[in-house]
N, C-alpha and C positions, 0 to 999 in steps of 0.2 A: 082783816087780816090784822095780827099783831106783832105791831111794829115798837122793838124797841133797842138803846144803840147799846147791846150787848158789844162785852168784848171783840165775839167774833166780826161785828160790824164794823166795828172801829177799825182793829188791825186790819179785815183781807179790805175792804173794799174801801176806805176813806183813805187810806197810808199811797196803796199804790193809783190810787187820783189827784194825789195830792205831788203826788212825786212827780207826773204829767205836768201838773201846770209849774210848776219849779222848774224842770227842766228844757221846757217852754217858754217859761217867763227868762230861762237864762239863755236863751239860745237865742230871743226877741235882745237879749242887752251885749249880745254876742261874747258871751261866756266869760265877761269879767267881770268877776265878784268884786274889786273898789267901786264898781259904774250901779252894781245894783246896790253895795253898801250909803253910797253918795245917792239914788237916790230916794231911797226909802230914810235917811237923812235929811232929806230938804221938804220931804209932805209930810205936810201937817197931819198934826194926832187922830183927829176926825176922820182922814181919809185915808188913813191906813187900817181906820178900826171898821168904817166901812168895807173898803177891799178886801180885809179878813173872813168878813163875817159873809161877804160872797164869795171867794174863794172857797170857804170853805162848804158851802151848798153846792159849785161847781165839783169840789173834788170828791163830792160823794157819787153826783150822777156820774163824773166821767169811770168812776169806780165803778159802778154799777153796770158801765156800760161795758167796761170789762172785763166784770162776771156775769154778766149775761155772754160774756162774749165765750169763755172755758167752760156757760155752761150747754153752750149749741157744740163743744167740741169733746163735751160728753161722752157723746153719742157715738159719733166721729171727731176722731180719731182714736179716743185715749179709751173708751171700753173696749173696744175690737182689737186693736196691737198694746194693749196693756192689760194690768188685771183687770176687770171686771167690778165691777163694787157691787152689792145687795141697798139700794138706796132705800129698800122696804123696811130694813135696818132702823132706819130713823123714827121709822111710824110704830114700830114692833116691841120693838126693846123697850125693856122695861129703864126707868126714867136715868140712872145709875150709871146703866153700860153708856147710853146716849150720851151724856154729860162727860165722860169720861173720855169715848171718844172722839168727844168736841175738843174736848178742851188739850187731849193730845197727841192728837194725829190731821184731825178734818180742819181747826183750822188754820191752821198752819200749812196745809197744804193748795186750801182756797187762795190764804197769803202769799205762797210763793209764784204759785200758778198765776192769778192778778196782777205779781209785782213785777215774774217775767214779762207780758203783754205789756205790760203797762210800762215798760221799759224799752221793748221794742216798738212799741205803737209811739213813745215820746219820738224816738230816735226817729222814726220814720215820717212827723208831724214835722218835725224842724227841719227834717232832712229837706221836705216837699216846699215847706212855705214858710218857712222863716230864714235859717240859715245852713250851709251844712257845719255839722261841729269838727272842730278838729281829729285830729286821728285817732289823741288820747283815751279822747269822749267816747268813741265810738265802738274802742276798743274794749274802755272799763264799763258800758253797757253791752257790749254785747258775753263777755265772761260771767257779769254778774246776771246776765238770762238765764244765762245756761245753767251757773249754779243754782238757781231760783228753781228752774225747771227738771233739772235732775235732781235736783232733794226733792220735787214735789211729788214727781213719778215713784221716787222711793216711799212717800207717807201716803200713798197713794196705794203703792202695795200693801201696807199696813193696813192700813185701812178697808181694804177688800180681803188680807186672812181675818180680819174684827170682826168683817157683818155677814161671814159665810153663814 
């Protein structure tokens, strides 16, 4: 397996995982930004470095879970309800076409769907296990998730069009 930290991996996997961690931590701190800032100010630099390093690893792993969930959704309902993508394109097309599709559509499609899943997952996690977020947070998260999901479906249609 060839593992490299390409922009696709960093954008589509790390950021959604990091969003989940930030929302969970914010919920744990009762959504009080000043309390979060005060906590960080009182924490020794060494601990911040260690927590940051561990957070990066955990964010990537959580992002991978959301990416796996998106992969599971590819078979059903995404491939059945929305435009079907010819995934063999990524194996059979020439490198330049694959790179162009990846940079223009695929990375952002994966980012949008993973982020949408991450936001909804974080909202459900914080509501069920930490504390109920204020209505404003619920509204912002649901609206952002819908926007990301709808844009992801539009990008998916473009991918399907270009992979026929």
